C-alpha positions as a Markdown table, in Angstrom:
| # | Residue | x | y | z |
|---|---|---|---|---|
| 1 | Met | -23.2 | -7.6 | 17.9 |
| 2 | Ser | -25.4 | -6.8 | 14.9 |
| 3 | Ala | -24.2 | -4.7 | 12.0 |
| 4 | Ser | -26.5 | -1.9 | 13.1 |
| 5 | Ser | -25.1 | -1.7 | 16.6 |
| 6 | Ser | -21.4 | -2.1 | 15.6 |
| 7 | Pro | -19.2 | 0.7 | 17.0 |
| 8 | His | -17.2 | 0.8 | 13.7 |
| 9 | Pro | -18.1 | 3.4 | 11.1 |
| 10 | Pro | -20.4 | 2.1 | 8.3 |
| 11 | Leu | -18.6 | 1.2 | 5.1 |
| 12 | Ser | -19.8 | 2.2 | 1.7 |
| 13 | Ser | -21.7 | -0.4 | -0.4 |
| 14 | Leu | -19.4 | 0.5 | -3.3 |
| 15 | Leu | -16.2 | -1.4 | -3.6 |
| 16 | His | -12.8 | 0.3 | -3.4 |
| 17 | Leu | -10.3 | -0.9 | -5.9 |
| 18 | Ala | -6.5 | -0.5 | -6.1 |
| 19 | Val | -3.8 | -2.1 | -8.1 |
| 20 | Ala | -0.3 | -3.1 | -6.9 |
| 21 | Leu | 2.3 | -2.3 | -9.5 |
| 22 | Asp | 5.6 | -4.2 | -9.6 |
| 23 | Gly | 7.8 | -4.0 | -12.7 |
| 24 | Ala | 6.3 | -5.9 | -15.6 |
| 25 | Gly | 3.9 | -7.8 | -13.3 |
| 26 | Trp | 3.7 | -10.1 | -10.4 |
| 27 | His | 4.5 | -13.3 | -12.3 |
| 28 | Pro | 8.3 | -13.7 | -12.6 |
| 29 | Ala | 8.0 | -14.4 | -16.3 |
| 30 | Ala | 5.8 | -11.4 | -17.0 |
| 31 | Trp | 8.6 | -9.5 | -18.6 |
| 32 | Arg | 8.8 | -12.0 | -21.5 |
| 33 | Glu | 5.2 | -11.3 | -22.6 |
| 34 | Pro | 4.6 | -9.3 | -25.8 |
| 35 | Glu | 2.9 | -6.5 | -23.9 |
| 36 | Ala | 5.5 | -6.2 | -21.2 |
| 37 | Arg | 7.8 | -3.5 | -22.6 |
| 38 | Pro | 10.9 | -4.8 | -20.7 |
| 39 | Gly | 13.1 | -2.2 | -22.3 |
| 40 | Glu | 11.0 | 0.6 | -20.8 |
| 41 | Leu | 10.7 | -0.6 | -17.2 |
| 42 | Leu | 13.1 | 2.0 | -15.9 |
| 43 | Thr | 11.6 | 4.9 | -17.7 |
| 44 | Ala | 9.2 | 7.6 | -16.6 |
| 45 | Ala | 7.0 | 7.0 | -19.6 |
| 46 | Tyr | 6.3 | 3.4 | -18.6 |
| 47 | Trp | 5.2 | 4.3 | -15.1 |
| 48 | Thr | 3.2 | 7.3 | -16.3 |
| 49 | Asp | 1.4 | 5.1 | -18.9 |
| 50 | Ile | 0.4 | 2.4 | -16.4 |
| 51 | Val | -0.7 | 4.8 | -13.6 |
| 52 | Ser | -2.7 | 6.7 | -16.2 |
| 53 | Glu | -4.3 | 3.5 | -17.3 |
| 54 | Ala | -5.3 | 2.8 | -13.7 |
| 55 | Glu | -6.7 | 6.3 | -13.4 |
| 56 | Arg | -8.8 | 5.8 | -16.6 |
| 57 | Gly | -10.4 | 2.9 | -14.7 |
| 58 | Leu | -11.3 | 5.2 | -11.8 |
| 59 | Leu | -9.3 | 3.2 | -9.3 |
| 60 | Asp | -8.8 | 4.6 | -5.8 |
| 61 | Phe | -5.0 | 4.3 | -5.9 |
| 62 | Val | -2.0 | 2.4 | -7.0 |
| 63 | Thr | 0.7 | 1.0 | -4.8 |
| 64 | Ile | 4.3 | 0.8 | -6.1 |
| 65 | Glu | 6.5 | -2.0 | -4.9 |
| 66 | Asp | 10.0 | -1.3 | -3.5 |
| 67 | Ala | 12.7 | -3.1 | -1.4 |
| 68 | Leu | 16.2 | -2.6 | -0.3 |
| 69 | Gly | 17.6 | -5.6 | -2.1 |
| 70 | Leu | 17.2 | -7.2 | -5.6 |
| 71 | Gln | 14.2 | -9.3 | -6.3 |
| 72 | Ser | 14.7 | -13.0 | -5.7 |
| 73 | Ser | 12.9 | -16.3 | -6.2 |
| 74 | Gln | 14.0 | -17.3 | -2.7 |
| 75 | Phe | 12.2 | -16.1 | 0.4 |
| 76 | Pro | 15.0 | -14.7 | 2.6 |
| 77 | Glu | 18.1 | -14.5 | 0.3 |
| 78 | Pro | 19.1 | -13.3 | -3.1 |
| 79 | Asp | 19.4 | -15.8 | -5.9 |
| 80 | Gly | 21.7 | -16.0 | -9.0 |
| 81 | Arg | 19.0 | -16.2 | -11.6 |
| 82 | Thr | 19.5 | -14.1 | -14.8 |
| 83 | Asp | 16.2 | -15.0 | -16.5 |
| 84 | Gln | 13.9 | -12.9 | -14.3 |
| 85 | Glu | 13.4 | -9.2 | -13.8 |
| 86 | Arg | 16.0 | -7.7 | -11.4 |
| 87 | Gly | 16.4 | -4.0 | -10.4 |
| 88 | Arg | 13.8 | -1.3 | -9.9 |
| 89 | Leu | 13.4 | 2.4 | -9.4 |
| 90 | Asp | 12.7 | 4.1 | -6.1 |
| 91 | Ala | 9.0 | 4.0 | -5.5 |
| 92 | Val | 8.7 | 7.4 | -3.8 |
| 93 | Leu | 10.5 | 9.1 | -6.7 |
| 94 | Val | 8.4 | 7.3 | -9.3 |
| 95 | Ala | 5.2 | 8.5 | -7.5 |
| 96 | Ala | 6.5 | 12.0 | -7.4 |
| 97 | Arg | 7.3 | 11.9 | -11.2 |
| 98 | Val | 3.9 | 10.6 | -12.1 |
| 99 | Ala | 1.9 | 12.8 | -9.7 |
| 100 | Pro | 1.8 | 16.0 | -11.8 |
| 101 | Leu | 0.7 | 13.9 | -14.9 |
| 102 | Thr | -2.4 | 12.5 | -13.1 |
| 103 | Arg | -5.3 | 14.2 | -11.5 |
| 104 | His | -7.4 | 11.9 | -9.3 |
| 105 | Ile | -5.7 | 8.6 | -8.5 |
| 106 | Gly | -4.0 | 8.1 | -5.2 |
| 107 | Leu | -0.2 | 7.3 | -5.2 |
| 108 | Val | 1.0 | 5.0 | -2.5 |
| 109 | Pro | 4.7 | 4.0 | -2.7 |
| 110 | Thr | 6.2 | 1.3 | -0.5 |
| 111 | Val | 8.8 | 2.3 | 2.1 |
| 112 | Val | 10.9 | -0.1 | 4.2 |
| 113 | Ala | 10.7 | 1.1 | 7.7 |
| 114 | Thr | 13.4 | -1.2 | 9.1 |
| 115 | His | 16.4 | 0.6 | 7.7 |
| 116 | Thr | 15.2 | 4.1 | 7.0 |
| 117 | Glu | 14.5 | 7.1 | 9.3 |
| 118 | Pro | 11.0 | 8.6 | 10.1 |
| 119 | Phe | 12.3 | 12.1 | 9.5 |
| 120 | His | 13.4 | 11.4 | 5.9 |
| 121 | Ile | 10.2 | 9.6 | 5.0 |
| 122 | Ser | 7.9 | 12.1 | 6.7 |
| 123 | Lys | 9.2 | 14.9 | 4.4 |
| 124 | Ala | 9.3 | 12.7 | 1.3 |
| 125 | Ile | 5.6 | 11.7 | 1.6 |
| 126 | Ala | 4.6 | 15.2 | 2.6 |
| 127 | Thr | 6.4 | 16.4 | -0.5 |
| 128 | Leu | 4.5 | 13.8 | -2.5 |
| 129 | Asp | 1.3 | 15.0 | -1.0 |
| 130 | Tyr | 2.1 | 18.6 | -2.2 |
| 131 | Val | 3.1 | 17.6 | -5.8 |
| 132 | Ser | 0.0 | 15.4 | -6.1 |
| 133 | Thr | -2.3 | 18.0 | -4.5 |
| 134 | Gly | -3.5 | 15.7 | -1.8 |
| 135 | Arg | -3.2 | 12.2 | -3.3 |
| 136 | Ala | -0.3 | 10.7 | -1.4 |
| 137 | Gly | -0.1 | 7.6 | 0.8 |
| 138 | Val | 2.6 | 5.2 | 2.0 |
| 139 | Arg | 2.8 | 1.5 | 2.4 |
| 140 | Ile | 4.9 | 0.6 | 5.4 |
| 141 | Gln | 7.0 | -2.6 | 5.1 |
| 142 | Val | 9.5 | -4.4 | 7.3 |
| 143 | Ser | 12.5 | -6.5 | 6.4 |
| 144 | Ala | 14.5 | -9.2 | 8.2 |
| 145 | Arg | 16.6 | -10.1 | 5.2 |
| 146 | Arg | 20.3 | -10.3 | 6.0 |
| 147 | His | 21.5 | -9.1 | 2.6 |
| 148 | Glu | 19.4 | -5.9 | 2.9 |
| 149 | Ala | 20.7 | -5.2 | 6.4 |
| 150 | Ala | 24.3 | -5.6 | 5.1 |
| 151 | His | 23.7 | -2.6 | 2.8 |
| 152 | Phe | 23.5 | -0.4 | 6.0 |
| 153 | Gly | 25.8 | -2.1 | 8.4 |
| 154 | Arg | 23.9 | -1.0 | 11.5 |
| 155 | Arg | 22.3 | -4.3 | 12.5 |
| 156 | Ala | 22.4 | -8.0 | 11.6 |
| 157 | Phe | 19.7 | -10.6 | 11.3 |
| 158 | Pro | 19.9 | -14.4 | 11.6 |
| 159 | Arg | 19.5 | -16.7 | 8.6 |
| 160 | Phe | 16.1 | -18.5 | 8.6 |
| 161 | Arg | 13.9 | -20.3 | 6.1 |
| 162 | Leu | 10.3 | -19.9 | 5.2 |
| 163 | Asp | 9.4 | -23.0 | 7.2 |
| 164 | Glu | 10.9 | -21.5 | 10.3 |
| 165 | Leu | 8.5 | -18.6 | 10.6 |
| 166 | Asp | 6.7 | -20.1 | 13.6 |
| 167 | Thr | 9.8 | -20.9 | 15.6 |
| 168 | Pro | 10.2 | -18.8 | 18.9 |
| 169 | Ala | 13.2 | -17.0 | 17.6 |
| 170 | Val | 11.7 | -15.8 | 14.4 |
| 171 | Arg | 8.4 | -15.0 | 16.1 |
| 172 | Ala | 10.3 | -12.8 | 18.5 |
| 173 | Leu | 12.1 | -11.1 | 15.7 |
| 174 | Thr | 8.8 | -10.5 | 13.8 |
| 175 | Ala | 7.3 | -8.9 | 16.9 |
| 176 | Glu | 10.3 | -6.6 | 17.4 |
| 177 | Leu | 10.2 | -5.5 | 13.7 |
| 178 | Phe | 6.5 | -4.7 | 13.8 |
| 179 | Glu | 6.8 | -2.9 | 17.2 |
| 180 | Glu | 9.6 | -0.8 | 15.6 |
| 181 | Ala | 7.3 | -0.1 | 12.5 |
| 182 | Ala | 4.5 | 1.1 | 14.8 |
| 183 | Glu | 6.9 | 3.5 | 16.4 |
| 184 | Tyr | 8.0 | 4.6 | 13.0 |
| 185 | Val | 4.5 | 5.4 | 11.9 |
| 186 | Glu | 3.8 | 7.3 | 15.1 |
| 187 | Ala | 6.9 | 9.4 | 14.6 |
| 188 | Val | 6.1 | 10.1 | 11.0 |
| 189 | Arg | 2.5 | 11.1 | 11.9 |
| 190 | Arg | 3.7 | 13.5 | 14.6 |
| 191 | Leu | 6.1 | 15.1 | 12.2 |
| 192 | Trp | 3.3 | 15.7 | 9.7 |
| 193 | Asp | 1.4 | 17.5 | 12.5 |
| 194 | Ser | 4.5 | 19.5 | 13.7 |
| 195 | Trp | 3.3 | 22.4 | 11.5 |
| 196 | Glu | -0.2 | 23.6 | 12.2 |
| 197 | Asp | -2.4 | 24.5 | 9.3 |
| 198 | Gly | -1.9 | 28.2 | 8.4 |
| 199 | Ala | 1.7 | 28.2 | 9.9 |
| 200 | Glu | 2.9 | 29.8 | 6.6 |
| 201 | Ile | 1.9 | 33.5 | 6.6 |
| 202 | Arg | 3.9 | 34.7 | 3.6 |
| 203 | Asp | 3.1 | 38.3 | 4.1 |
| 204 | Ala | 5.7 | 40.3 | 2.2 |
| 205 | Ala | 4.4 | 43.6 | 3.6 |
| 206 | Thr | 5.1 | 42.7 | 7.3 |
| 207 | Gly | 8.1 | 40.4 | 6.5 |
| 208 | Arg | 6.5 | 37.5 | 8.2 |
| 209 | Phe | 6.8 | 34.2 | 6.3 |
| 210 | Ile | 5.8 | 31.8 | 9.1 |
| 211 | Asp | 4.1 | 31.9 | 12.5 |
| 212 | Arg | 6.7 | 30.3 | 14.8 |
| 213 | Asp | 4.0 | 29.6 | 17.4 |
| 214 | Lys | 2.4 | 27.2 | 15.0 |
| 215 | Leu | 5.6 | 25.0 | 14.7 |
| 216 | His | 6.0 | 22.4 | 17.3 |
| 217 | Tyr | 8.7 | 20.1 | 18.6 |
| 218 | Thr | 7.4 | 16.5 | 18.4 |
| 219 | Asp | 9.8 | 15.3 | 21.2 |
| 220 | Phe | 9.1 | 11.7 | 20.3 |
| 221 | Glu | 10.9 | 9.1 | 22.5 |
| 222 | Gly | 10.5 | 5.4 | 21.8 |
| 223 | Arg | 12.5 | 2.3 | 22.2 |
| 224 | His | 13.7 | 2.6 | 18.6 |
| 225 | Phe | 13.5 | 6.2 | 17.6 |
| 226 | Ser | 14.1 | 9.6 | 19.2 |
| 227 | Val | 12.8 | 12.5 | 17.0 |
| 228 | Lys | 12.9 | 16.1 | 18.1 |
| 229 | Gly | 11.1 | 17.8 | 15.2 |
| 230 | Pro | 9.6 | 19.9 | 13.8 |
| 231 | Ser | 9.6 | 18.8 | 10.2 |
| 232 | Ile | 11.1 | 21.0 | 7.6 |
| 233 | Thr | 8.0 | 20.5 | 5.4 |
| 234 | Pro | 4.7 | 22.2 | 6.3 |
| 235 | Arg | 1.7 | 20.1 | 7.1 |
| 236 | Pro | 0.6 | 18.1 | 4.0 |
| 237 | Pro | -2.5 | 19.1 | 2.1 |
| 238 | Gln | -4.4 | 16.0 | 3.5 |
| 239 | Gly | -3.1 | 16.7 | 7.0 |
| 240 | Gln | -2.2 | 13.1 | 7.3 |
| 241 | Pro | -1.4 | 11.2 | 4.1 |
| 242 | Val | -2.9 | 7.7 | 4.0 |
| 243 | Val | -0.8 | 5.0 | 5.8 |
| 244 | Ser | -1.2 | 1.4 | 4.8 |
| 245 | Ala | 0.5 | -2.0 | 5.4 |
| 246 | Leu | 0.3 | -5.6 | 4.3 |
| 247 | Ala | -0.5 | -8.1 | 7.0 |
| 248 | His | -0.6 | -11.9 | 7.1 |
| 249 | Arg | -0.6 | -12.8 | 10.8 |
| 250 | Ser | -1.7 | -11.6 | 14.2 |
| 251 | Val | 1.4 | -9.4 | 14.9 |
| 252 | Pro | 1.1 | -7.5 | 11.6 |
| 253 | Phe | -2.6 | -7.3 | 12.1 |
| 254 | Gln | -1.8 | -5.4 | 15.3 |
| 255 | Leu | 0.1 | -2.8 | 13.3 |
| 256 | Val | -2.8 | -2.4 | 10.9 |
| 257 | Ala | -5.3 | -2.1 | 13.8 |
| 258 | Arg | -3.2 | 0.4 | 15.8 |
| 259 | Ser | -1.4 | 2.5 | 13.2 |
| 260 | Thr | -2.9 | 2.5 | 9.6 |
| 261 | Asp | -5.8 | 3.7 | 7.5 |
| 262 | Ile | -5.7 | 0.6 | 5.2 |
| 263 | Gly | -4.6 | -3.0 | 5.8 |
| 264 | Tyr | -4.0 | -5.4 | 2.9 |
| 265 | Val | -4.7 | -9.0 | 3.9 |
| 266 | Thr | -4.4 | -12.3 | 2.0 |
| 267 | Pro | -7.4 | -14.6 | 2.6 |
| 268 | His | -8.0 | -17.5 | 0.3 |
| 269 | Asp | -11.8 | -17.9 | 0.8 |
| 270 | Pro | -14.7 | -15.9 | 2.3 |
| 271 | Gly | -14.4 | -17.7 | 5.7 |
| 272 | Gln | -10.8 | -16.7 | 6.1 |
| 273 | Ala | -11.7 | -13.2 | 5.0 |
| 274 | Gly | -14.3 | -12.9 | 7.7 |
| 275 | Ala | -12.0 | -14.3 | 10.4 |
| 276 | Ile | -9.3 | -11.9 | 9.5 |
| 277 | Val | -11.7 | -8.9 | 9.5 |
| 278 | His | -13.0 | -10.0 | 12.9 |
| 279 | Glu | -9.5 | -10.2 | 14.4 |
| 280 | Ile | -8.4 | -6.8 | 13.0 |
| 281 | Arg | -11.7 | -5.2 | 14.2 |
| 282 | Ser | -11.2 | -6.6 | 17.7 |
| 283 | Gln | -7.6 | -5.3 | 17.8 |
| 284 | Gln | -8.8 | -1.9 | 16.4 |
| 285 | Ala | -11.3 | -1.6 | 19.3 |
| 286 | Ala | -8.6 | -2.7 | 21.8 |
| 287 | Ala | -6.4 | 0.1 | 20.5 |
| 288 | Gly | -9.1 | 2.7 | 21.1 |
| 289 | Arg | -9.8 | 3.2 | 17.4 |
| 290 | Ala | -13.3 | 1.6 | 17.2 |
| 291 | Thr | -14.9 | 4.8 | 15.9 |
| 292 | Glu | -12.3 | 5.4 | 13.3 |
| 293 | Leu | -12.7 | 4.3 | 9.7 |
| 294 | Leu | -10.1 | 1.6 | 8.9 |
| 295 | His | -10.3 | -0.1 | 5.5 |
| 296 | Ile | -9.4 | -3.8 | 5.1 |
| 297 | Phe | -8.5 | -4.7 | 1.5 |
| 298 | Gly | -8.1 | -8.2 | 0.2 |
| 299 | Asp | -5.1 | -8.9 | -2.0 |
| 300 | Leu | -5.5 | -11.0 | -5.1 |
| 301 | Val | -3.1 | -11.9 | -8.0 |
| 302 | Val | -5.1 | -11.9 | -11.2 |
| 303 | Phe | -4.9 | -13.6 | -14.6 |
| 304 | Leu | -7.9 | -12.2 | -16.5 |
| 305 | Asp | -9.0 | -13.4 | -19.9 |
| 306 | Asp | -12.2 | -13.7 | -21.9 |
| 307 | Thr | -12.6 | -17.4 | -21.0 |
| 308 | Pro | -11.4 | -19.3 | -17.9 |
| 309 | Ser | -9.5 | -21.7 | -20.1 |
| 310 | Ala | -7.5 | -18.9 | -21.7 |
| 311 | Ala | -6.6 | -17.5 | -18.3 |
| 312 | Ala | -5.5 | -20.9 | -17.0 |
| 313 | Ala | -3.5 | -21.6 | -20.2 |
| 314 | Arg | -1.7 | -18.3 | -19.9 |
| 315 | Arg | -0.8 | -19.0 | -16.3 |
| 316 | Asp | 0.5 | -22.4 | -17.2 |
| 317 | Arg | 2.6 | -21.0 | -20.1 |
| 318 | Leu | 4.2 | -18.4 | -17.8 |
| 319 | Asp | 4.9 | -21.1 | -15.2 |
| 320 | Asp | 6.7 | -23.1 | -17.8 |
| 321 | Leu | 8.8 | -20.1 | -18.7 |
| 322 | Ala | 9.7 | -19.6 | -15.1 |
| 323 | Gly | 10.5 | -23.2 | -14.6 |
| 324 | His | 8.1 | -23.7 | -11.6 |
| 325 | Pro | 4.5 | -22.9 | -10.6 |
| 326 | Tyr | 4.2 | -19.3 | -9.4 |
| 327 | Pro | 3.7 | -19.2 | -5.6 |
| 328 | Ser | 2.0 | -16.3 | -3.8 |
| 329 | Asp | 1.0 | -15.3 | -0.3 |
| 330 | Ala | -2.3 | -14.1 | -1.9 |
| 331 | Lys | -4.9 | -16.1 | -3.6 |
| 332 | Ile | -4.2 | -16.5 | -7.4 |
| 333 | Phe | -7.3 | -15.9 | -9.4 |
| 334 | Thr | -7.6 | -17.2 | -13.0 |
| 335 | Gly | -10.8 | -16.5 | -14.9 |
| 336 | Thr | -13.0 | -13.9 | -16.5 |
| 337 | Pro | -13.7 | -10.3 | -15.3 |
| 338 | Ala | -17.3 | -11.4 | -14.6 |
| 339 | Gln | -16.1 | -14.3 | -12.4 |
| 340 | Leu | -13.7 | -12.0 | -10.6 |
| 341 | Ala | -16.6 | -9.5 | -10.0 |
| 342 | Asp | -18.6 | -12.4 | -8.4 |
| 343 | Leu | -15.7 | -13.2 | -6.1 |
| 344 | Leu | -15.1 | -9.6 | -5.1 |
| 345 | Gln | -18.7 | -9.1 | -4.1 |
| 346 | Glu | -18.8 | -12.4 | -2.2 |
| 347 | Trp | -15.7 | -11.5 | -0.2 |
| 348 | Gln | -17.1 | -8.0 | 0.3 |
| 349 | Arg | -20.0 | -9.6 | 2.2 |
| 350 | Ala | -17.4 | -11.1 | 4.5 |
| 351 | Gly | -16.4 | -7.6 | 5.6 |
| 352 | Leu | -13.7 | -6.5 | 3.2 |
| 353 | Ser | -14.2 | -2.9 | 2.1 |
| 354 | Gly | -12.0 | -3.1 | -1.0 |
| 355 | Phe | -9.4 | -5.0 | -2.9 |
| 356 | Arg | -5.8 | -4.5 | -4.1 |
| 357 | Leu | -5.4 | -6.5 | -7.3 |
| 358 | Arg | -1.9 | -7.6 | -8.4 |
| 359 | Pro | -1.8 | -7.9 | -12.2 |
| 360 | Ala | 0.1 | -11.0 | -13.2 |
| 361 | Val | 1.2 | -9.3 | -16.4 |
| 362 | Ile | 0.7 | -5.5 | -16.2 |
| 363 | Gly | 0.5 | -5.0 | -19.9 |
| 364 | His | -2.3 | -7.6 | -20.2 |
| 365 | Asp | -4.1 | -7.7 | -16.8 |
| 366 | Leu | -4.1 | -4.0 | -15.9 |
| 367 | Pro | -6.2 | -3.1 | -19.0 |
| 368 | Ala | -8.4 | -6.1 | -18.3 |
| 369 | Ile | -9.1 | -4.6 | -14.8 |
| 370 | Thr | -9.7 | -1.1 | -16.0 |
| 371 | Arg | -11.6 | -1.9 | -19.3 |
| 372 | Lys | -13.5 | -5.1 | -18.4 |
| 373 | Leu | -13.7 | -5.6 | -14.7 |
| 374 | Val | -14.6 | -2.0 | -13.8 |
| 375 | Pro | -17.4 | -1.8 | -16.4 |
| 376 | Glu | -18.8 | -5.1 | -15.1 |
| 377 | Leu | -18.8 | -3.8 | -11.5 |
| 378 | Gln | -20.4 | -0.5 | -12.7 |
| 379 | Arg | -23.2 | -2.5 | -14.4 |
| 380 | Arg | -23.8 | -4.1 | -11.0 |
| 381 | Gly | -23.9 | -0.8 | -9.2 |
| 382 | Ala | -20.8 | -1.9 | -7.2 |
| 383 | Phe | -18.2 | 0.7 | -8.3 |
| 384 | Arg | -18.0 | 4.4 | -8.9 |
| 385 | Thr | -18.8 | 5.9 | -12.4 |
| 386 | Ala | -16.7 | 9.1 | -11.7 |
| 387 | Tyr | -14.2 | 10.3 | -9.2 |
| 388 | Glu | -16.1 | 12.0 | -6.4 |
| 389 | Ala | -13.2 | 13.6 | -4.5 |
| 390 | Asp | -10.0 | 15.4 | -5.1 |
| 391 | Thr | -7.9 | 13.7 | -2.4 |
| 392 | Leu | -7.0 | 10.2 | -1.6 |
| 393 | Arg | -8.6 | 10.5 | 1.9 |
| 394 | Gly | -11.7 | 11.9 | 0.2 |
| 395 | Leu | -11.9 | 8.9 | -2.2 |
| 396 | Leu | -11.6 | 6.5 | 0.8 |
| 397 | Gly | -14.2 | 8.4 | 2.9 |
| 398 | Leu | -11.5 | 9.4 | 5.5 |
| 399 | Ala | -12.0 | 12.8 | 7.1 |
| 400 | Arg | -9.1 | 15.2 | 7.2 |
| 401 | Pro | -7.8 | 14.8 | 10.8 |
| 402 | Ala | -7.3 | 17.6 | 13.3 |
| 403 | Asn | -3.8 | 18.6 | 14.2 |
| 404 | Arg | -2.8 | 17.0 | 17.5 |
| 405 | Tyr | -0.7 | 20.1 | 18.4 |
| 406 | Ala | -3.2 | 22.8 | 17.6 |
| 407 | Thr | -4.5 | 24.7 | 20.6 |
| 408 | Val | -7.5 | 26.2 | 18.9 |
């Protein structure tokens, strides 16, 4: 099918850009860099500063990492290392603190669906949408880590290694967790719609604060969740805050295709990018969403410097401090902002509509993104020169959806 006859909505020729924020940066030795501010990582000022820097670069949004267990250098289990950053603040609360101090940039905290309840998260993200005046989103994550499950005591997971991901038992567990996540998102979305627009009357003269006919029971019944509703929080300003998820394989691709507005994927070359986009688009059509705008962002870890050799040397130095080469699910880019701009435009031609960049060292690589990469893309006519919308949905070209329960 040609691009002109595709059933999918046309994507803008301009790139969308986001950054993924995680402590001092994505490299485990990032906290030891001069720009890292390790003594401030648990302060509101640190998070306000780095999100404000992203906003100065006109980025679409930031994601904020979170988990239900301590960071670890091992895939499924905690480790005993004391030379790497451990401990973090709650991502939703960080976003809520930063929201009133920013004006345009989207705020997308990570939420682990596996051990939390849709009702709690629906009102937390709805609240974030209110305090940010329409700039909230959420990144849905699943977890099969045994030590995280032990914090809650409601379920247990088997021990498995990274090289066992393709065994039948682990594949079945993965499918179960992502089916649960899809139900979770559906329950959350229904709760956001459980108040119609205009349900709050607030008429002191008549004594009517709400129109009870515009509040609805969601009556959601699934395999994993049963949610009566309605929410205790009125419908968010965006109607539906932006839902996103990271996906590496076919089962997570299904969650992206069925349930999200943005999927983050991790190709390592343009061919992989094109194949992933094709698979997600096919599943999107199979889910009956072919006419809906679904963004697919490529994830990249970035080491940005004025010369390729300087970027490579910085990566090598950090690897030496960590005691091993830094592994990542995403491609690790080392080079100049101009070289990264070349790569982004090449991968965009493979079908990606945007990119989520993971700064290796936030104190160094985030300013390189906002002050060097962004101007380079602007010179090429590939990125905005001003914010053109007041909401995150608006920045992403997503329409404000109708309420599923409204009768008129």
